[in-house]
C-alpha positions in Angstrom: 94.3 58.9 153.8 95.1 60.4 150.3 93.6 63.7 149.2 90.7 63.3 147.0 88.7 65.5 144.5 85.1 65.5 143.3 84.2 65.8 139.7 80.9 66.1 138.0 79.1 65.1 134.7 75.3 65.9 134.5 73.7 64.9 137.7 76.5 62.5 138.5 79.4 62.9 141.0 82.3 60.7 141.9 85.3 61.1 144.3 88.8 60.5 142.8 92.3 60.5 144.0 94.0 64.0 143.6 95.7 64.1 140.3 93.1 62.0 138.4 93.1 62.8 134.7 90.2 63.8 132.6 90.1 60.3 131.1 89.9 58.7 134.3 87.3 61.1 135.4 85.1 60.3 132.4 85.6 56.7 133.0 84.5 57.0 136.6 81.6 59.0 135.6 80.6 56.6 132.9 80.6 59.6 130.5 82.3 58.3 127.5 80.2 58.0 124.4 81.9 56.9 121.3 85.5 57.9 120.3 86.6 61.0 122.3 89.8 62.9 121.7 89.9 65.3 124.5 87.7 66.7 127.4 85.7 69.8 128.1 86.4 70.9 131.6 84.3 73.4 133.5 86.0 74.8 136.7 84.0 75.8 139.8 84.3 79.5 138.8 82.3 78.8 135.6 85.2 78.9 133.1 85.3 76.2 130.4 88.3 74.9 128.9 89.3 72.3 126.2 91.5 69.7 128.1 94.0 66.9 127.2 92.6 63.5 128.3 95.9 62.7 130.3 95.8 66.0 132.1 94.8 66.2 135.9 91.5 67.9 136.5 90.9 70.4 139.2 88.7 69.7 142.3 85.0 70.5 141.7 85.3 70.3 137.9 82.4 69.3 135.6 83.9 67.0 132.9 82.6 66.1 129.4 84.1 64.2 126.5 84.9 65.8 123.3 84.0 63.2 120.4 86.2 62.9 117.3 83.0 63.2 114.9 82.2 66.8 116.3 83.4 70.1 114.9 85.2 70.6 118.3 86.7 67.2 118.2 87.8 67.6 114.4 89.5 70.8 115.2 91.6 69.1 118.0 92.3 66.3 115.7 93.4 68.6 112.8 95.6 70.6 115.1 97.2 67.5 116.3 97.9 66.5 112.5 99.3 69.9 111.9 101.9 69.0 114.6 102.5 65.7 113.0 103.0 67.4 109.6 105.5 69.8 111.2 107.5 67.0 112.5 107.6 65.3 109.3 108.9 68.4 107.5 111.4 69.2 109.9 112.7 65.4 109.6 112.8 65.7 105.8 114.0 69.3 105.5 116.6 69.9 108.2 116.9 73.5 109.0 113.4 74.4 108.4 111.9 76.9 110.5 108.3 76.6 111.6 105.8 79.4 112.5 102.3 78.5 113.2 99.9 75.6 112.5 96.2 76.0 113.4 93.1 74.1 112.6 90.9 75.8 109.9 87.4 75.0 108.6 87.7 71.4 107.3 91.5 71.1 107.8 94.7 72.6 109.0 97.9 74.3 107.8 101.3 75.0 108.9 103.8 77.7 107.8 107.5 77.0 107.2 110.6 78.9 106.3 112.4 76.7 103.9 115.1 77.4 101.3 112.6 76.8 98.3 109.0 76.3 97.8 107.5 72.8 98.4 106.7 70.9 95.3 103.9 68.2 94.8 106.6 65.7 95.2 107.6 67.1 98.5 104.1 66.8 99.7 104.1 63.2 98.8 107.3 62.5 100.8 105.9 64.5 103.7 102.5 62.7 103.7 104.5 59.4 103.6 106.7 60.4 106.5 103.6 61.4 108.5 102.1 57.9 108.0 105.4 56.5 109.4 105.4 58.7 112.3 101.7 58.1 113.1 102.5 54.3 113.2 105.0 55.0 116.0 102.2 55.9 118.4 103.9 59.0 119.6 102.3 60.5 122.6 101.4 64.3 122.8 102.9 65.4 126.1 101.9 68.7 127.6 104.6 70.5 129.6 104.8 73.9 131.4 108.0 75.6 130.8 109.3 78.9 132.3 109.8 81.8 129.9 113.7 81.7 130.0 113.8 78.0 129.4 111.2 78.3 126.5 113.4 81.0 124.9 116.5 78.9 125.3 114.8 75.8 123.8 113.4 77.7 120.8 116.3 80.0 120.3 116.8 78.7 116.8 113.3 79.2 115.9 112.8 82.9 115.3 109.0 82.8 114.7 108.5 81.2 118.1 110.7 83.8 119.9 108.7 86.5 118.1 105.4 84.9 119.3 106.8 85.0 122.8 107.6 88.6 122.3 104.2 89.4 121.0 102.5 87.5 124.1 104.9 89.5 126.4 103.9 92.9 124.9 100.3 92.0 124.9 100.0 92.1 121.2 98.4 88.6 121.3 96.7 87.1 124.4 95.5 83.8 123.4 95.2 81.9 120.1 95.8 78.4 119.1 99.5 78.0 118.4 100.4 81.5 119.8 101.9 80.1 123.0 99.7 82.2 125.2 100.4 81.9 129.0 98.3 79.1 130.2 95.6 80.3 132.4 93.8 76.9 132.9 96.9 75.6 134.8 96.5 78.2 137.6 97.4 81.5 135.8 100.7 83.1 135.3 103.1 84.9 137.5 103.8 88.4 136.1 107.3 88.0 137.4 108.0 84.4 135.8 105.3 83.6 133.1 105.1 80.1 131.9 104.2 78.7 128.5 102.9 75.4 127.3 105.0 73.2 125.2 103.7 70.0 123.5 106.2 67.3 122.8 105.7 64.4 120.6 107.3 61.6 122.5 108.4 58.1 121.4 108.2 55.1 123.7 111.4 53.0 123.0 111.8 49.3 123.2 114.1 49.5 126.2 111.3 51.3 128.3 112.9 54.8 127.9 111.3 57.7 126.0 112.7 60.2 123.5 111.3 63.6 122.5 110.9 63.6 118.8 109.6 67.1 118.2 108.2 70.1 120.4 106.2 73.0 119.9 104.9 76.1 121.7 101.2 75.5 121.8 98.0 76.2 123.8 96.6 72.7 122.9 94.8 70.4 123.6 95.9 67.6 121.5 94.7 63.8 120.9 96.5 61.5 123.3 98.8 60.0 120.7 99.4 59.8 116.8 97.4 56.6 116.6 94.3 58.6 117.2 94.7 60.3 114.0 93.0 57.9 111.6 92.9 59.6 108.2 94.5 62.7 106.8 95.7 64.0 103.4 97.9 66.9 102.4 96.2 69.0 99.8 98.4 71.8 98.4 101.1 74.5 99.4 101.2 78.2 99.0 103.0 81.2 99.8 101.8 83.2 102.9 103.3 86.2 104.5 104.4 85.9 108.1 101.5 87.4 110.1 99.6 88.2 106.9 101.6 91.3 106.4 103.5 91.9 103.2 106.6 93.6 105.0 107.2 90.2 106.7 108.8 87.1 105.2 107.2 85.0 102.8 106.6 81.5 104.3 105.5 78.2 102.5 102.1 77.1 103.9 101.0 73.5 103.5 97.4 72.8 103.7 95.9 69.4 104.8 92.9 67.8 106.0 92.1 65.3 108.8 89.1 63.3 109.7 87.9 60.9 112.3 87.7 58.1 110.0 88.9 56.9 106.4 85.2 57.0 105.3 84.6 60.5 106.3 88.0 61.5 104.7 86.9 59.8 101.5 83.6 61.7 101.5 85.4 64.9 102.0 88.0 64.4 99.2 85.0 63.7 96.9 83.3 66.8 97.9 86.5 68.8 97.2 86.8 67.3 93.8 83.2 68.2 93.1 83.9 71.8 94.5 86.9 72.0 92.2 84.9 71.0 89.2 82.5 73.7 90.2 84.9 76.4 90.9 83.5 79.7 89.7 86.8 80.8 88.1 87.0 77.5 86.2 83.4 77.7 85.1 83.7 81.3 84.3 86.3 80.6 81.8 84.6 77.6 80.2 81.2 79.4 79.9 82.7 82.8 79.1 81.1 84.4 82.3 84.0 86.1 83.8 87.6 87.0 83.1 90.5 87.3 85.6 93.5 88.4 83.7 96.8 88.8 85.6 97.1 92.3 84.2 94.0 93.3 86.2 95.3 92.1 89.5 94.0 89.7 92.2 90.5 90.1 93.6 89.3 92.1 90.5 86.9 90.7 87.8 85.6 91.4 84.4 82.1 90.3 83.6 82.0 89.1 80.1 78.5 89.3 78.1 77.3 86.1 79.4 78.1 86.9 83.0 76.9 90.5 82.7 73.5 89.3 81.6 73.1 87.2 84.7 74.4 90.0 86.7 71.7 92.2 85.1 68.9 89.8 86.2 70.4 90.1 89.7 70.6 93.9 89.6 67.2 94.4 88.2 65.6 92.0 90.7 67.0 93.7 93.6 66.3 97.3 92.2 62.7 96.4 91.7 62.4 94.8 95.1 64.0 97.7 97.0 61.6 100.1 95.2 58.6 98.0 95.9 59.6 97.8 99.6 59.9 101.5 100.0 63.7 102.2 99.5 64.8 105.4 97.6 67.9 105.0 95.2 71.0 107.1 95.2 74.2 107.2 93.3 77.5 108.1 95.1 81.1 108.5 93.9 83.7 106.1 94.1 86.2 108.4 95.9 85.9 111.0 98.7 88.3 113.2 100.8 90.3 111.6 103.4 88.5 113.8 105.9 85.3 111.9 105.4 87.0 108.6 106.4 88.4 110.3 109.4 85.1 111.4 110.5 83.6 108.1 110.0 86.3 106.3 112.0 87.4 104.2 109.1 91.0 105.8 109.1 91.3 104.7 112.9 89.8 101.4 112.8 89.8 100.2 109.0 92.8 101.7 107.5 94.6 98.4 106.8 91.9 97.6 104.4 91.8 100.8 102.7 93.9 101.8 99.6 96.4 104.6 100.0 95.4 108.3 99.7 95.6 110.0 96.4 96.7 113.8 96.0 94.1 114.9 93.5 93.1 118.6 94.1 95.1 121.7 93.8 94.8 122.2 97.7 96.7 118.9 98.3 93.7 117.2 99.9 94.1 113.5 99.8 91.3 111.2 98.5 90.6 107.7 99.1 88.8 105.0 97.3 85.6 104.0 99.3 85.8 100.8 101.2 82.2 101.2 102.2 79.1 103.3 101.1 77.7 104.3 104.6 79.2 107.7 104.9 77.9 108.7 101.4 74.4 107.8 102.4 74.7 109.8 105.6 75.6 112.7 103.5 72.5 112.1 101.3 70.5 112.0 104.7 72.0 115.3 105.7 71.2 117.1 102.4 68.3 118.8 104.1 66.5 118.9 107.4 64.8 115.5 108.1 61.5 115.2 109.9 60.3 112.2 112.0 57.5 111.7 109.6 60.0 110.6 106.9 61.4 107.8 109.1 62.2 105.1 108.5 64.2 106.6 105.5 65.4 103.7 103.4 68.3 104.7 101.0 69.6 102.0 98.6 72.5 101.8 96.0 74.4 99.3 94.0 77.7 100.8 95.2 81.0 99.5 94.1 83.8 99.6 96.9 87.3 98.8 97.1 89.2 96.9 99.9 92.8 96.1 100.2 92.5 92.5 100.9 95.8 90.7 101.6 96.9 88.5 98.6 96.9 85.5 100.7 93.2 85.6 101.5 91.9 87.0 98.0 89.8 84.1 96.5 88.4 85.0 93.1 85.0 86.7 93.4 84.4 85.0 96.8 86.7 87.4 98.5 87.5 90.3 96.2 89.4 93.7 96.3 86.6 95.5 94.2 83.1 94.6 94.4 79.6 95.9 94.3 77.3 95.8 97.3 73.4 96.0 97.1 74.0 98.5 99.9 71.1 100.1 101.9 70.9 102.2 105.0 67.9 102.8 106.9 67.6 105.8 109.2 64.9 105.2 111.8 63.8 106.0 115.3 64.7 103.9 118.2 61.2 102.3 118.4 61.5 101.3 114.5 64.8 99.4 114.7 63.4 96.0 115.5 60.7 96.1 112.8 63.2 97.3 110.2 65.6 94.5 111.1 62.8 91.9 110.8 62.0 93.3 107.5 65.5 92.9 106.3 65.7 89.3 107.4 62.3 88.7 105.5 63.9 90.3 102.6 66.7 88.1 102.6 64.6 85.1 102.9 62.7 86.2 99.7 66.1 86.7 98.0 67.4 83.3 98.7 64.2 81.6 97.5 64.3 83.8 94.2 67.8 82.7 93.4 67.4 79.1 94.1 69.3 78.9 97.5 66.3 77.8 99.6 65.7 78.8 103.3 68.7 80.3 105.3 70.6 77.8 106.8 72.0 79.8 109.6 71.3 83.1 111.3 73.9 84.4 113.7 73.8 87.5 116.0 77.5 88.8 116.2 78.2 90.9 119.4 80.8 93.4 120.4 84.3 92.7 119.5 87.0 92.4 122.2 89.2 95.1 120.6 88.7 97.9 118.2 85.0 98.7 119.0 83.7 102.2 119.6 80.6 103.2 121.6 79.3 102.9 125.2 78.4 99.9 127.0 74.8 100.9 127.0 74.7 101.7 123.3 76.1 98.2 122.6 73.7 96.4 124.9 70.7 98.3 123.4 71.8 97.4 119.9 72.5 93.8 120.6 69.1 93.4 122.3 67.3 94.9 119.3 69.1 92.4 116.9 68.2 89.4 119.3 64.7 90.5 119.5 64.5 90.8 115.7 66.1 87.3 115.3 63.6 85.8 117.6 60.5 87.5 115.7 61.9 86.3 112.5 61.3 82.8 113.4 64.6 81.4 112.8 66.7 79.6 115.2 69.8 81.7 115.7 73.1 81.6 117.5 75.3 84.1 119.2 78.8 84.6 117.6 80.3 86.3 120.5 82.8 89.1 119.6 82.2 89.1 115.8 80.5 92.4 115.4 81.8 95.3 113.3 83.7 97.9 115.4 80.7 100.4 115.1 77.9 98.0 116.1 76.7 94.4 116.3 75.3 92.6 113.3 73.3 89.6 112.0 74.9 87.3 109.4 72.6 85.1 107.3 74.0 81.9 105.7 72.9 79.7 102.9 73.8 76.1 101.7 74.5 75.6 98.0 73.7 72.4 96.1 76.5 70.4 97.5 75.9 71.4 101.2 78.6 74.0 101.5 77.5 76.9 103.7 78.0 80.5 102.6 77.7 83.7 104.5 76.0 86.3 102.3 73.6 88.7 104.0 74.7 91.1 106.6 72.5 93.5 108.7 74.0 95.8 111.2 72.7 98.2 113.9 74.9 101.3 114.0 74.6 104.0 116.8 78.3 105.3 116.0 78.1 106.9 112.8 75.1 109.0 113.4 76.9 110.2 116.4 80.2 110.9 114.5 78.5 112.8 111.9 76.2 114.4 114.3 73.0 113.8 112.2 69.5 114.4 113.6 65.7 114.5 112.7 63.2 116.8 114.0 60.8 115.0 116.3 57.3 115.4 117.0 58.3 117.7 119.9 60.2 119.9 117.5 63.5 119.1 119.1 66.4 117.3 117.3 66.8 113.6 117.9 69.6 111.2 117.0 68.4 108.3 114.5 69.6 104.8 114.5 71.1 103.5 111.3 70.6 100.0 110.1 73.0 98.8 107.3 72.0 95.8 105.2 73.6 94.1 102.2 71.3 91.3 101.1 73.6 89.6 98.4 76.5 90.6 100.5 78.3 91.4 97.2 77.1 91.1 93.6 80.3 89.3 93.0 80.4 86.9 95.9 76.6 86.0 95.3 77.2 85.4 91.6 80.2 83.2 92.3 78.1 81.2 94.9 75.3 80.8 92.4 77.8 79.6 89.6 79.1 76.9 91.9 75.7 75.8 93.2 74.1 75.6 89.8 77.4 74.2 88.4 77.1 76.8 85.7 73.5 75.5 84.7 71.4 78.6 85.6 67.7 78.2 85.8 66.0 79.5 82.7 65.0 82.9 83.9 68.6 83.7 84.9 70.4 81.9 82.1 72.4 84.3 79.8 71.3 82.5 76.9 67.8 80.7 77.3 67.5 79.1 73.9 69.9 78.4 71.0 68.7 77.7 67.5 70.6 75.3 65.3 69.7 75.0 61.6 70.6 71.6 60.2 72.0 73.2 57.1 72.5 76.8 55.6 69.3 76.4 53.5 67.2 76.3 56.8 68.8 79.5 58.0 65.8 81.6 57.1 63.3 79.5 59.2 65.8 79.5 61.9 65.9 83.3 62.0 62.0 83.2 62.1 62.3 81.0 65.2 64.7 83.4 66.7 62.5 86.3 66.1 59.5 84.6 67.6 61.3 83.9 70.8 62.8 87.4 71.0 59.4 88.8 70.6 58.5 87.3 74.0 61.6 88.6 75.7 63.6 85.5 75.5 67.5 85.5 75.2 68.2 83.6 72.3 71.2 82.9 69.7 71.3 81.6 66.3 74.1 79.3 65.5 74.6 79.6 61.9 78.2 79.2 61.8 80.4 76.5 60.2 80.7 73.2 61.9 78.9 69.9 62.0 75.5 69.6 63.5 76.8 67.1 66.3 79.6 69.8 67.0 77.0 72.6 67.3 74.8 70.5 69.6 77.6 69.3 71.9 78.7 73.0 72.1 75.2 74.1 73.2 75.2 71.3 75.8 78.7 72.2 77.0 77.6 75.8 77.3 74.6 74.6 79.4 71.9 76.4 77.3 68.6 75.5 78.8 67.1 74.6 75.4 68.7 73.8 72.1 66.2 73.9 69.1 67.2 72.0 65.9 65.4 72.8 62.6 65.6 71.2 59.4 63.5 70.3 56.4 60.6 68.8 58.4 60.6 71.6 61.0 60.7 74.2 58.4 57.8 72.6 56.3 55.6 72.1 59.5 56.8 75.2 61.4 57.9 73.0 64.4 61.1 72.7 66.3 62.9 69.7 67.6 63.6 70.6 71.4 66.8 69.2 73.1 66.8 70.5 76.8 69.9 70.7 78.8 68.1 68.4 81.3 65.0 66.3 80.5 63.5 64.5 77.5 64.1 65.4 74.0 60.8 66.2 71.9 60.4 66.3 68.1 57.9 68.3 66.0 56.8 70.7 68.8 54.9 73.5 67.2 56.7 76.7 67.2 54.0 78.7 68.7 53.7 76.0 71.3 57.2 76.1 72.4 57.3 79.9 72.4 54.3 80.0 74.7 55.9 77.3 77.0 59.3 79.1 77.3 57.5 82.4 78.1 55.5 80.9 80.7 58.5 79.0 82.4 60.5 82.2 82.5 57.4 84.0 84.0 56.9 81.3 86.6 60.5 81.3 87.5 60.8 85.1 87.5 60.2 86.5 91.0 57.6 89.3 91.2 58.3 92.3 93.4 56.5 91.7 96.8 55.8 94.9 98.7 55.7 94.5 102.4 
């Protein structure tokens, strides 16, 4: 009698012959719904793993299918497509060395060491070769290989050898395409570790097989290349190996893959829409921002139009913070290196800090600030604090500087210099939850005010696996407070395990823009670490010193990032209250300039931002320019309007109107701005 295993799905259980694959288990359990690409296997000890469909499942496992049209399934599909692309590259570019190729949001990439950068024509050739290879129905075959054999097989691939070295010394433990020892297969023997290798295998006409390409990889993968129905290569770019500028510059090819041609088409249309809305493109066209090469990546100049929008943002947040009981401070851009040593940033954050500067006679090094928190702590310690002052809410629009790697800098969305609407709340233990709830509500009001609607996602990020400080009890207490606050806020929330800051857990709040993209904007953190490191205290009701908790919060996240999101969401057509230019007055001819100036004066009298276009050019050209500039209202004045003291109104959106009395339009515009302009709402 053959040995059997028992597998489960929901309340169903079946017995199968030992060695049954995940696919066989799912079929026997009648648990296949739609197109599946892999399985999720939970072992009797409670561990859950993604599993190849043709891989045997262990006795007692619970098995579920991973569908192609889920985020989890798409990640597997894209990872498999990255392998297909790497095979095509090595076919077309003999001698190419390959590094890593993980799935990323909405796509994948793979890094290569090749003689020269890839051209657009190269990408076309690679994509065509991928199509040919996919039609061969090559199978993705998983194999466990002893370390010595793996090193021999990949001896001519230096990046794979380095990955094995990093795994061996514990630098990396487990990540897609890092060839981590394969625990699900039964663990690793310390004396003889094994690695997983995935091979693209051709089935030949004579019944034999041929290995077409291999890679160190954790997996899983789709069963075969025919299960990759739709993909597109997007672009190539330089990328330093392991993200470090002291490492070789590789060539990274980005692509995307989807479960159907229809889904791919929809995504490519969204990418084109996003390209048209790119804040850097619109920033140039609408004269909002300037990003000259001389300035450096990740740094921006706000031109007058952009500065006017930014002023509305800053005025709103300043008014709101004052109305909600915050106290403003201003702090320097630099501080002695000792400050960052006390705060722990030099120990845990140095790679994102700019190098020290020798600025004083004593030779003390100074650093540009990557965060405002230590300065606000120093403001707290400017005198003895009483429990009666708590919660003490300190706020600042503070500019910070972070040395983001050039490969991740993305205009104003991920910058090296940016301004945060940064606040730090010093409070008692029993006040933490109330303060975090108030911050969540503040973020809700901000999103509504700036046209982003309700938050789309609230996530509680817990203690990171590495680089965290503090005791288990402190982390547990802070995480519990954030979870309670998230529950009280009324929003559904998720747990992002291991995504907290090194000094404490946090809540990240996301919003969706007009084309459905989700952006992480607001961050709220509970910090027990910095109060300890700076040894700050307040005098309690009992006359003794007590340690406060510290809540960090940035609602915009950064002014620059939020500004960029708004530019892209509104496609540059800001609502009237935010628009840098709310109305443009265009006289039909020079003889009507005097009346046009009266119109401008009447609008400015109610606080409107208005411009008179009395320059050269045809009337049609001026109207088109106003529309191209996305000015909410273009007012055309000629003989009839001057005589009747009216205006012809051409809105950016909506119906044109003629002979609108000037006083009527001025009142309408003032009322529209007042209705849109959010008033401060004290809690």
